[in-house]
N, CA, C and O of each residue as an XYZ file, in Angstrom:
856
protein
N      81.377     97.420     94.898
C      82.758     97.777     95.407
C      82.581     98.989     96.386
O      81.637     99.764     96.236
N      83.409     99.128     97.291
C      83.556    100.160     98.242
C      84.647    100.988     97.965
O      85.554    100.557     97.252
N      84.689    102.246     98.482
C      86.023    102.937     98.351
C      87.066    102.276     99.105
O      86.824    101.860    100.238
N      88.251    102.139     98.550
C      89.223    101.394     99.197
C      89.924    102.141    100.367
O      90.071    103.363    100.354
N      90.335    101.365    101.346
C      90.935    101.932    102.541
C      92.480    101.891    102.397
O      93.056    101.093    101.658
N      93.078    102.788    103.138
C      94.449    102.821    102.944
C      95.202    101.558    103.492
O      96.303    101.292    103.010
N      94.689    100.800    104.434
C      95.236     99.551    104.787
C      95.003     98.541    103.723
O      95.600     97.467    103.794
N      94.189     98.788    102.742
C      94.036     97.869    101.653
C      94.966     98.029    100.489
O      94.802     97.348     99.477
N      96.014     98.973    100.603
C      96.802     99.265     99.477
C      98.221     98.812     99.738
O      98.782     98.900    100.830
N      98.777     98.289     98.567
C     100.254     97.819     98.609
C     100.815     98.752     97.626
O     100.253     98.938     96.547
N     101.923     99.358     97.965
C     102.628    100.324     97.120
C     103.815     99.573     96.413
O     104.478     98.727     97.012
N     104.052     99.935     95.073
C     105.206     99.525     94.502
C     106.309    100.591     94.800
O     106.074    101.790     94.648
N     107.532    100.118     95.235
C     108.678    100.997     95.628
C     109.361    101.412     94.199
O     110.246    100.696     93.730
N     108.979    102.431     93.617
C     109.403    103.051     92.340
C     110.424    104.064     92.504
O     110.845    104.714     91.548
N     110.874    104.231     93.816
C     111.933    105.280     93.947
C     113.306    104.609     93.852
O     113.440    103.399     94.034
N     114.355    105.457     93.553
C     115.653    104.920     93.406
C     116.189    104.262     94.678
O     115.688    104.540     95.767
N     117.187    103.405     94.563
C     117.929    102.788     95.701
C     117.243    101.674     96.268
O     116.105    101.327     95.952
N     118.041    101.074     97.194
C     117.565     99.802     97.938
C     117.477    100.080     99.431
O     118.125    101.005     99.920
N     116.634     99.245    100.218
C     116.543     99.536    101.513
C     117.797     99.050    102.288
O     118.403     98.067    101.860
N     118.208     99.681    103.389
C     119.327     99.431    104.204
C     118.900     98.270    105.213
O     118.060     98.486    106.086
N     119.467     97.128    105.066
C     118.992     95.958    105.722
C     119.499     95.981    107.226
O     118.959     95.250    108.056
N     120.554     96.836    107.569
C     121.018     96.762    108.879
C     120.330     97.809    109.836
O     120.520     97.736    111.050
N     119.561     98.746    109.302
C     118.815     99.654    110.086
C     117.353     99.202    110.550
O     116.677     98.450    109.848
N     116.984     99.617    111.560
C     115.760     99.263    112.228
C     114.841    100.461    112.439
O     115.227    101.621    112.297
N     113.605    100.116    112.786
C     112.724    101.285    112.997
C     113.191    102.224    114.054
O     113.685    101.751    115.077
N     113.078    103.538    113.898
C     113.598    104.529    114.853
C     112.994    104.198    116.378
O     111.898    103.651    116.504
N     113.729    104.543    117.405
C     113.215    104.495    118.658
C     112.006    105.068    119.011
O     111.241    104.535    119.815
N     111.768    106.206    118.414
C     110.438    106.845    118.532
C     109.438    106.620    117.516
O     108.468    107.370    117.407
N     109.658    105.470    116.655
C     108.680    105.142    115.670
C     108.914    105.773    114.435
O     109.937    106.441    114.279
N     107.986    105.622    113.435
C     108.042    106.216    112.169
C     107.460    107.554    112.112
O     107.701    108.298    111.161
N     106.643    107.926    113.165
C     106.023    109.168    113.223
C     106.357    109.993    114.460
O     105.694    110.974    114.799
N     107.412    109.542    115.107
C     107.809    110.358    116.278
C     108.355    111.686    115.965
O     108.760    111.880    114.819
N     108.421    112.697    116.907
C     108.775    114.006    116.677
C     110.407    114.178    116.626
O     110.941    115.205    116.205
N     111.119    113.048    117.106
C     112.551    113.115    117.157
C     113.072    112.972    115.681
O     113.867    113.757    115.164
N     112.516    111.853    115.057
C     113.103    111.635    113.685
C     112.371    112.292    112.639
O     112.907    112.428    111.540
N     111.122    112.747    112.866
C     110.312    113.593    111.929
C     110.257    114.970    112.225
O     110.592    115.345    113.349
N     109.844    115.850    111.288
C     109.605    117.346    111.415
C     110.885    117.906    111.914
O     110.899    118.715    112.841
N     111.975    117.488    111.309
C     113.262    118.152    111.681
C     113.709    119.025    110.441
O     113.576    118.604    109.292
N     114.238    120.247    110.731
C     114.808    121.080    109.557
C     116.153    120.571    109.077
O     116.568    120.898    107.965
N     116.812    119.818    109.844
C     118.131    119.186    109.462
C     117.947    117.703    109.552
O     117.394    117.208    110.534
N     118.412    116.948    108.514
C     118.205    115.508    108.501
C     118.993    114.686    109.661
O     120.167    114.935    109.932
N     118.302    113.774    110.258
C     118.956    112.876    111.134
C     119.447    111.561    110.483
O     120.164    110.783    111.112
N     119.056    111.331    109.238
C     119.531    110.196    108.525
C     119.816    110.868    107.154
O     119.289    111.910    106.762
N     120.825    110.038    106.411
C     120.988    110.540    105.019
C     119.777    110.549    104.186
O     119.154    109.502    104.009
N     119.396    111.673    103.656
C     118.187    111.832    102.898
C     118.103    110.706    101.877
O     119.096    110.370    101.232
N     116.988    110.159    101.742
C     116.849    109.015    100.809
C     117.082    107.621    101.410
O     116.906    106.622    100.713
N     117.464    107.536    102.658
C     117.571    106.279    103.460
C     116.340    105.453    103.336
O     115.225    105.950    103.495
N     116.524    104.228    103.060
C     115.274    103.339    103.156
C     115.539    102.223    104.140
O     116.636    101.703    104.348
N     114.354    101.914    104.737
C     114.427    100.860    105.679
C     113.300     99.774    105.343
O     112.169    100.128    105.008
N     113.647     98.533    105.446
C     112.687     97.417    105.104
C     112.337     96.817    106.445
O     113.243     96.448    107.192
N     111.172     96.710    106.759
C     110.827     96.076    108.032
C     109.399     95.372    108.006
O     108.495     95.784    107.279
N     109.278     94.371    108.785
C     107.895     93.615    108.870
C     106.974     94.395    109.778
O     107.265     94.531    110.967
N     105.918     94.891    109.286
C     105.013     95.539    110.152
C     104.093     94.591    110.863
O     103.798     93.516    110.340
N     103.654     94.928    111.969
C     102.713     94.024    112.844
C     101.351     94.240    112.207
O     100.496     94.943    112.746
N     101.166     93.613    111.035
C      99.909     93.854    110.246
C      99.359     92.571    109.755
O      99.801     92.054    108.729
N      98.374     92.021    110.483
C      97.638     90.791    110.032
C      96.692     91.001    108.889
O      96.279     90.006    108.294
N      96.283     92.286    108.497
C      95.410     92.403    107.432
C      95.982     92.164    106.098
O      95.429     91.441    105.269
N      97.219     92.845    105.876
C      97.950     92.528    104.636
C      99.494     92.236    105.034
O     100.336     93.130    104.946
N      99.789     91.026    105.444
C     101.142     90.673    105.879
C     102.223     91.061    104.898
O     101.945     91.130    103.701
N     103.327     91.293    105.299
C     104.446     91.484    104.360
C     105.391     92.600    104.824
O     105.086     93.250    105.823
N     106.580     92.869    104.117
C     107.396     93.764    104.581
C     107.042     95.180    103.919
O     106.722     95.255    102.733
N     107.112     96.215    104.698
C     106.929     97.571    104.281
C     108.383     98.217    104.074
O     109.387     97.784    104.639
N     108.369     99.317    103.187
C     109.459    100.037    102.880
C     109.187    101.418    103.326
O     108.152    101.971    102.955
N     110.117    102.077    104.169
C     109.975    103.357    104.622
C     111.219    104.103    104.148
O     112.336    103.587    104.180
N     110.960    105.449    103.668
C     112.098    106.253    103.189
C     112.234    107.526    104.006
O     111.226    108.079    104.445
N     113.449    108.004    104.222
C     113.570    109.312    104.903
C     113.668    110.467    103.845
O     114.681    110.549    103.150
N     112.674    111.328    103.713
C     112.541    112.318    102.685
C     112.326    113.778    103.347
O     112.222    113.993    104.555
N     112.288    114.611    102.447
C     112.167    115.976    102.791
C     110.771    116.533    102.069
O     110.585    116.475    100.853
N     109.866    117.057    102.984
C     108.834    117.678    102.496
C     109.058    118.997    101.883
O     109.481    119.885    102.623
N     108.839    119.256    100.650
C     109.408    120.386    100.139
C     108.372    121.309     99.378
O     108.665    122.044     98.435
N     107.168    121.163     99.912
C     106.113    122.044     99.232
C     106.170    123.449     99.758
O     106.759    123.667    100.816
N     105.589    124.425     99.078
C     105.785    125.900     99.501
C     104.739    126.213    100.542
O     104.654    127.378    100.933
N     103.919    125.271    101.037
C     102.947    125.510    102.016
C     102.674    124.331    102.941
O     102.771    123.208    102.446
N     102.354    124.448    104.193
C     102.111    123.342    104.958
C     100.965    122.480    104.538
O     100.200    122.837    103.643
N     100.834    121.277    105.219
C      99.745    120.407    104.952
C      98.464    121.070    105.128
O      98.353    121.834    106.087
N      97.463    120.887    104.331
C      96.169    121.645    104.448
C      95.439    121.242    105.785
O      95.653    120.197    106.398
N      94.601    122.164    106.124
C      93.851    121.967    107.450
C      93.084    120.711    107.354
O      92.532    120.380    106.304
N      93.039    119.970    108.489
C      92.436    118.603    108.441
C      93.309    117.456    108.363
O      92.956    116.300    108.597
N      94.617    117.877    107.980
C      95.483    116.727    107.730
C      96.653    116.774    108.864
O      97.774    116.315    108.642
N      96.301    117.342    110.031
C      97.456    117.294    111.117
C      97.378    116.033    111.859
O      96.902    115.038    111.315
N      97.800    116.006    113.030
C      98.051    114.802    113.783
C      96.674    114.329    114.466
O      96.630    114.117    115.678
N      95.619    114.182    113.685
C      94.343    113.692    114.245
C      93.978    112.432    113.696
O      92.952    111.867    114.073
N      94.844    111.873    112.710
C      94.452    110.676    112.057
C      93.610    110.897    110.878
O      93.307    109.921    110.192
N      93.161    112.170    110.537
C      92.299    112.507    109.404
C      93.165    112.673    108.187
O      93.881    113.673    108.119
N      93.165    111.826    107.267
C      93.850    111.989    105.972
C      92.866    111.920    104.820
O      93.223    111.571    103.695
N      91.713    112.233    105.099
C      90.644    112.153    104.113
C      90.712    113.180    103.009
O      90.054    113.029    101.979
N      91.509    114.240    103.208
C      91.647    115.215    102.116
C      92.942    114.828    101.440
O      93.413    115.659    100.664
N      93.578    113.707    101.616
C      94.580    113.097    100.826
C      95.956    113.865    100.945
O      96.877    113.540    100.195
N      96.103    114.801    101.803
C      97.358    115.682    101.654
C      98.602    115.040    102.126
O      99.682    115.620    102.008
N      98.501    113.915    102.633
C      99.730    113.313    103.062
C     100.335    112.418    101.970
O     101.447    111.916    102.137
N      99.622    112.216    100.863
C     100.085    111.368     99.848
C     101.008    112.454     98.835
O     100.544    113.475     98.328
N     102.334    111.991     98.693
C     103.154    112.902     98.050
C     103.946    112.282     96.850
O     104.157    111.069     96.825
N     104.349    113.046     95.938
C     105.165    112.632     94.837
C     106.384    113.495     94.623
O     106.551    114.401     95.439
N     107.222    113.357     93.693
C     108.412    114.018     93.529
C     108.192    115.435     93.252
O     107.311    115.769     92.460
N     108.961    116.330     93.871
C     108.719    117.699     93.860
C     109.553    118.255     92.635
O     110.731    117.972     92.414
N     108.779    119.065     91.899
C     109.433    119.738     90.742
C     109.320    121.174     90.737
O     109.553    121.802     89.705
N     108.965    121.773     91.863
C     108.807    123.156     91.944
C     110.037    123.928     92.281
O     111.113    123.330     92.265
N     109.994    125.121     92.567
C     111.152    125.816     92.868
C     111.749    125.763     94.330
O     112.838    126.277     94.585
N     111.036    125.162     95.209
C     111.557    124.954     96.592
C     112.309    123.812     96.811
O     112.814    123.618     97.917
N     112.471    122.902     95.741
C     113.215    121.706     96.086
C     114.712    122.024     95.945
O     115.124    122.945     95.240
N     115.506    121.198     96.666
C     116.911    121.258     96.673
C     117.424    120.805     95.217
O     116.701    120.042     94.576
N     118.583    121.222     94.694
C     119.049    120.931     93.371
C     120.062    119.901     93.474
O     120.633    119.736     94.552
N     120.364    119.141     92.395
C     121.370    118.159     92.355
C     122.711    118.948     92.243
O     123.642    118.512     92.920
N     122.901    119.915     91.573
C     124.124    120.784     91.280
C     123.757    122.175     91.243
O     122.615    122.451     90.878
N     124.579    123.120     91.576
C     124.255    124.539     91.466
C     124.211    124.943     90.006
O     123.733    126.030     89.679
N     124.696    124.096     89.134
C     124.876    124.440     87.718
C     123.437    124.049     86.981
O     123.085    124.534     85.906
N     122.759    123.199     87.661
C     121.605    122.815     86.997
C     120.352    122.779     87.887
O     119.945    121.735     88.396
N     119.787    123.927     88.040
C     118.706    124.228     89.001
C     117.303    123.540     88.523
O     116.323    123.609     89.264
N     117.246    122.960     87.424
C     115.994    122.250     87.007
C     116.011    120.736     87.357
O     115.027    120.033     87.126
N     117.018    120.303     87.854
C     117.191    118.837     88.262
C     117.010    118.736     89.782
O     117.822    119.240     90.559
N     115.911    118.064     90.181
C     115.635    118.048     91.653
C     116.121    116.721     92.284
O     116.153    115.681     91.626
N     116.496    116.790     93.573
C     116.824    115.587     94.246
C     115.674    114.643     94.425
O     114.588    115.125     94.746
N     115.788    113.407     94.261
C     114.562    112.547     94.092
C     113.808    112.464     95.374
O     112.611    112.178     95.358
N     114.512    112.723     96.592
C     113.950    112.569     97.902
C     113.142    113.725     98.386
O     112.639    113.722     99.510
N     112.997    114.831     97.447
C     112.145    116.012     97.771
C     110.668    115.753     97.275
O     110.432    115.431     96.111
N     109.836    115.892     98.093
C     108.454    115.387     97.690
C     107.424    116.405     98.106
O     107.722    117.208     98.990
N     106.287    116.435     97.566
C     105.201    117.383     97.788
C     103.780    116.611     97.598
O     103.674    115.534     97.011
N     102.836    117.245     98.117
C     101.559    116.777     98.048
C     100.665    117.500     96.978
O      99.518    117.159     96.690
N     101.386    118.583     96.415
C     100.791    119.512     95.465
C     100.879    118.861     94.034
O     101.994    118.530     93.630
N      99.881    118.678     93.323
C      99.964    118.175     92.049
C     100.469    119.210     91.109
O     101.018    118.811     90.081
N     100.346    120.613     91.347
C     100.907    121.580     90.437
C     102.410    121.471     90.298
O     103.011    121.594     89.230
N     103.011    121.204     91.586
C     104.450    121.294     91.483
C     105.238    119.908     91.633
O     106.431    119.828     91.925
N     104.388    118.836     91.389
C     104.876    117.459     91.462
C     104.792    116.830     90.088
O     104.270    117.454     89.164
N     105.327    115.521     89.909
C     105.107    114.808     88.709
C     103.964    113.883     88.908
O     103.905    112.902     88.166
N     103.004    114.069     89.852
C     102.137    113.056     90.112
C     101.187    112.748     88.876
O     100.815    111.591     88.679
N     100.824    113.718     88.105
C      99.992    113.639     86.901
C     100.655    113.964     85.622
O      99.969    114.259     84.643
N     101.931    113.931     85.567
C     102.819    114.216     84.291
C     102.966    112.944     83.629
O     102.869    111.865     84.214
N     103.204    113.089     82.378
C     103.439    111.851     81.491
C     104.751    111.157     81.876
O     104.876    109.964     81.598
N     105.805    111.864     82.539
C     107.110    111.253     82.737
C     107.120    110.868     84.229
O     108.198    110.626     84.772
N     105.982    110.803     84.899
C     105.896    110.312     86.343
C     106.420    108.795     86.359
O     106.095    107.973     85.503
N     107.206    108.548     87.356
C     107.644    107.052     87.461
C     106.760    106.211     88.203
O     107.008    105.023     88.413
N     105.662    106.838     88.634
C     104.599    105.997     89.551
C     105.149    105.883     90.923
O     104.772    104.941     91.620
N     106.052    106.797     91.409
C     106.675    106.722     92.652
C     105.764    107.585     93.639
O     105.435    108.731     93.333
N     105.372    106.987     94.835
C     104.495    107.638     95.818
C     105.085    107.479     97.181
O     105.585    106.420     97.562
N     105.008    108.598     97.928
C     105.507    108.580     99.388
C     104.412    109.115    100.274
O     103.965    110.248    100.096
N     103.966    108.306    101.241
C     102.975    108.764    102.044
C     103.474    109.124    103.368
O     104.000    108.262    104.072
N     103.347    110.363    103.771
C     103.920    110.930    105.018
C     103.343    110.426    106.200
O     102.116    110.362    106.277
N     104.116    110.032    107.206
C     103.635    109.464    108.466
C     103.024    110.414    109.402
O     102.353    110.004    110.350
N     103.230    111.709    109.176
C     102.636    112.717    110.072
C     102.656    114.106    109.322
O     103.315    114.199    108.286
N     102.009    115.104    109.774
C     102.058    116.270    109.110
C     103.338    116.988    109.293
O     103.897    116.998    110.389
N     103.837    117.612    108.212
C     105.133    118.208    108.136
C     105.036    119.703    107.492
O     104.155    120.022    106.694
N     106.025    120.540    107.932
C     106.008    121.749    107.335
C     107.092    121.801    106.198
O     107.881    120.872    106.023
N     107.082    122.833    105.511
C     107.960    123.079    104.268
C     109.457    122.988    104.837
O     109.820    123.619    105.830
N     110.289    122.127    104.091
C     111.681    121.947    104.381
C     111.902    120.958    105.495
O     113.060    120.742    105.853
N     110.896    120.340    106.075
C     111.229    119.305    107.203
C     111.463    117.921    106.678
O     110.927    117.503    105.652
N     112.211    117.294    107.355
C     112.518    115.763    106.987
C     111.648    114.892    107.937
O     111.211    115.252    109.030
N     111.476    113.720    107.355
C     110.672    112.596    108.136
C     110.506    111.382    107.290
O     111.056    111.269    106.194
N     109.732    110.475    107.823
C     109.649    109.157    107.353
C     108.391    109.116    106.436
O     107.366    109.728    106.738
N     108.508    108.371    105.305
C     107.390    108.240    104.365
C     107.220    106.755    104.068
O     108.229    106.064    103.923
N     106.042    106.240    103.972
C     105.757    104.766    103.404
C     105.981    104.974    101.952
O     105.411    105.906    101.383
N     106.770    104.173    101.317
C     107.053    104.191     99.892
C     106.818    102.810     99.255
O     106.714    102.786     98.029
N     106.724    101.678     99.928
C     106.627    100.382     99.359
C     106.030     99.432    100.244
O     106.109     99.677    101.447
N     105.403     98.310     99.839
C     104.838     97.263    100.455
C     103.491     97.684    101.086
O     102.911     98.739    100.828
N     103.073     96.753    101.926
C     101.592     96.974    102.614
C     101.691     98.220    103.508
O     102.753     98.657    103.953
N     100.518     98.727    103.717
C     100.471     99.879    104.609
C     100.768     99.439    106.029
O     100.186     98.501    106.573
N     101.762    100.218    106.624
C     102.090     99.942    108.102
C     101.130    100.615    109.057
O     101.558    101.385    109.917
N      99.868    100.350    108.932
C      98.897    101.159    109.735
C      98.869    100.762    111.144
O      98.399    101.567    111.949
N      99.305     99.640    111.549
C      99.361     99.446    112.977
C     100.565    100.133    113.650
O     100.627    100.132    114.879
N     101.480    100.693    112.944
C     102.638    101.386    113.429
C     102.668    102.790    113.294
O     103.518    103.478    113.859
N     101.673    103.301    112.485
C     101.633    104.759    112.188
C     100.176    105.241    112.686
O      99.151    104.742    112.220
N     100.167    106.183    113.605
C      98.833    106.663    114.127
C      97.993    107.197    112.936
O      96.803    106.903    112.826
N      98.650    107.998    112.037
C      98.007    108.677    111.045
C      97.362    107.798    110.055
O      96.501    108.265    109.310
N      97.731    106.500    109.987
C      97.239    105.778    108.974
C      96.092    104.842    109.426
O      95.437    104.220    108.590
N      95.855    104.747    110.737
C      94.700    103.874    111.284
C      93.622    104.782    111.892
O      92.749    104.278    112.598
N      93.645    105.933    111.679
C      92.553    106.907    112.123
C      92.346    106.843    113.602
O      91.227    107.100    114.045
N      93.325    106.522    114.403
C      93.159    106.638    115.858
C      92.152    105.542    116.386
O      91.773    105.562    117.557
N      91.744    104.616    115.514
C      90.668    103.739    115.878
C      91.285    102.283    115.973
O      90.529    101.324    115.816
N      92.483    102.105    116.197
C      93.043    100.808    116.523
C      93.032     99.819    115.273
O      92.811     98.616    115.408
N      93.286    100.419    114.058
C      93.427     99.656    112.798
C      92.246     99.641    111.927
O      92.141     98.786    111.049
N      91.287    100.604    112.134
C      90.252    100.755    111.134
C      90.626    101.273    109.812
O      89.845    101.171    108.866
N      91.760    101.815    109.698
C      92.178    102.404    108.531
C      91.571    103.605    108.078
O      90.629    104.041    108.739
N      91.988    104.283    106.949
C      91.461    105.559    106.583
C      91.059    105.405    105.039
O      91.858    104.906    104.246
N      89.901    105.814    104.675
C      89.529    105.853    103.225
C      90.258    106.956    102.517
O      90.216    108.098    102.973
N      90.990    106.645    101.318
C      91.744    107.701    100.788
C      91.447    107.710     99.288
O      91.858    108.650     98.607
N      90.796    106.770     98.777
C      90.650    106.817     97.233
C      89.328    107.735     96.864
O      88.351    107.771     97.612
N      89.390    108.305     95.907
C      88.158    109.008     95.312
C      87.230    108.138     94.575
O      86.086    108.550     94.383
N      87.600    106.940     94.122
C      86.654    106.135     93.482
C      86.801    104.632     93.896
O      87.807    104.219     94.472
N      85.851    103.928     93.602
C      85.842    102.419     94.026
C      86.968    101.691     93.264
O      87.160    101.868     92.061
N      87.719    100.840     94.052
C      88.702    100.060     93.439
C      88.649     98.548     94.035
O      88.764     98.288     95.233
N      88.472     97.674     93.083
C      88.246     96.244     93.463
C      89.621     95.612     93.815
O      90.691     96.087     93.436
N      89.501     94.586     94.513
C      90.698     93.917     94.862
C      91.570     93.415     93.639
O      91.023     92.857     92.687
N      92.796     93.602     93.677
C      93.726     93.276     92.676
C      93.858     94.294     91.550
O      94.638     94.119     90.614
N      93.014     95.441     91.675
C      93.178     96.395     90.525
C      94.374     97.358     90.888
O      94.585     97.747     92.037
N      95.035     97.658     89.933
C      96.162     98.607     90.028
C      95.667    100.004     90.263
O      94.572    100.397     89.861
N      96.596    100.796     90.988
C      96.097    102.186     91.267
C      97.252    103.057     90.781
O      98.402    102.637     90.657
N      96.835    104.372     90.499
C      97.721    105.393     90.099
C      97.394    106.644     90.848
O      96.463    106.712     91.651
N      98.204    107.640     90.551
C      98.041    109.008     91.271
C      97.178    109.885     90.412
O      97.365    109.944     89.196
N      96.247    110.560     91.011
C      95.356    111.445     90.373
C      95.243    112.741     91.128
O      95.649    112.788     92.289
N      94.741    113.747     90.572
C      94.583    115.131     91.122
C      93.152    115.193     91.866
O      92.070    115.019     91.305
N      93.333    115.449     93.122
C      91.965    115.742     93.895
C      92.043    117.216     94.523
O      92.411    117.466     95.670
N      91.624    118.156     93.550
C      91.599    119.548     93.996
C      92.929    120.018     94.406
O      93.086    120.615     95.471
N      94.002    119.739     93.499
C      95.272    120.099     93.550
C      96.135    119.314     94.628
O      97.241    119.738     94.966
N      95.617    118.217     95.124
C      96.286    117.405     96.127
C      96.317    115.939     95.401
O      95.416    115.500     94.686
N      97.536    115.274     95.730
C      97.689    114.016     95.284
C      96.790    112.995     95.942
O      96.681    113.004     97.169
N      96.183    112.173     95.250
C      95.607    111.030     95.807
C      95.624    109.724     94.963
O      96.334    109.694     93.958
N      94.946    108.739     95.286
C      95.039    107.422     94.610
C      93.709    107.264     93.713
O      92.659    107.758     94.123
N      93.752    106.640     92.607
C      92.631    106.305     91.825
C      92.970    105.112     90.980
O      94.066    104.557     91.064
N      91.980    104.709     90.134
C      92.034    103.486     89.272
C      93.293    103.766     88.249
O      93.310    104.828     87.626
N      94.245    102.893     88.099
C      95.246    103.014     87.164
C      94.646    103.249     85.707
O      93.808    102.475     85.243
N      95.051    104.198     85.111
C      94.447    104.564     83.615
C      95.495    104.406     82.597
O      95.264    104.827     81.464
N      96.662    103.829     82.879
C      97.651    103.494     81.923
C      98.438    104.778     81.279
O      99.199    104.613     80.325
N      98.229    105.963     81.809
C      98.834    107.128     81.308
C     100.382    107.265     81.853
O     101.237    107.967     81.313
N     100.566    106.494     82.977
C     101.961    106.506     83.664
C     102.024    105.239     84.435
O     101.003    104.571     84.599
N     103.295    104.837     84.969
C     103.346    103.557     85.690
C     102.419    103.513     86.862
O     102.258    104.559     87.492
N     101.801    102.445     87.225
C     100.989    102.258     88.430
C     101.858    102.405     89.593
O     103.060    102.170     89.476
N     101.292    102.819     90.846
C     102.013    103.061     91.859
C     101.827    101.981     92.998
O     102.512    101.981     94.021
N     100.851    101.076     92.729
C     100.454     99.890     93.614
C      99.237     99.274     93.192
O      98.862     99.345     92.021
N      98.592     98.666     94.092
C      97.346     97.976     93.873
C      96.461     97.754     95.168
O      96.953     97.760     96.297
N      95.246     97.577     94.936
C      94.293     97.356     96.128
C      94.279     95.875     96.551
O      94.370     95.031     95.660
N      94.183     95.529     97.708
C      94.108     94.150     98.039
C      92.702     93.816     98.440
O      92.412     92.625     98.553
N      91.850     94.683     98.655
C      90.474     94.541     98.998
C      89.561     95.582     98.769
O      89.907     96.731     99.042
N      88.431     95.350     98.303
C      87.583     96.377     97.929
C      86.680     97.033     99.054
O      86.025     98.065     98.912
N      86.762     96.226    100.238
C      86.082     96.605    101.375
C      86.714     97.742    102.130
O      87.926     97.690    102.337
N      86.014     98.755    102.556
C      86.399     99.842    103.510
C      86.661     99.297    104.892
O      86.990    100.057    105.803
């Protein structure tokens, strides 16, 4: 087995809500600076869009969600717009820290589901109550910024520069362990950052690997 590649992963959409079938991909794409990296949302937070990616490697419909990156620090060095996601910092889960927006002013412990972070300390990534919901950012974002995240279906690597490592579809290795084709994956802690690993049964799986080849 080889370490699985991002393009070999299919995510389960374990987030609330259903895709809006009337919306299409933004004019500037999923990783454009117009619809991403905005301090004020351009879409209702939590909006989902279902679309068929131009992806011959793993055909199928991908699900993208408009979310808020809510961590207390920016993406780590090496995870900027270079296509390098080898440090896993663009893989996010639900934010449970103090920086997330609250559902009501009376209940500051409840977090909006569309607030996410790549930090395992402030997320539900490795907690027993995790729903197995994962959101992969399409580009580097700073605290409090809104943008598009891949949350379900096959990886749209042909439409997102950060997912194909700038090499025209070669993809990016993201798993810390080898995962064979058809094996379920879950979220694990990689030096305080969320990444994928073999599903261990401790919480719902977040997807599966389609191929063991990098």
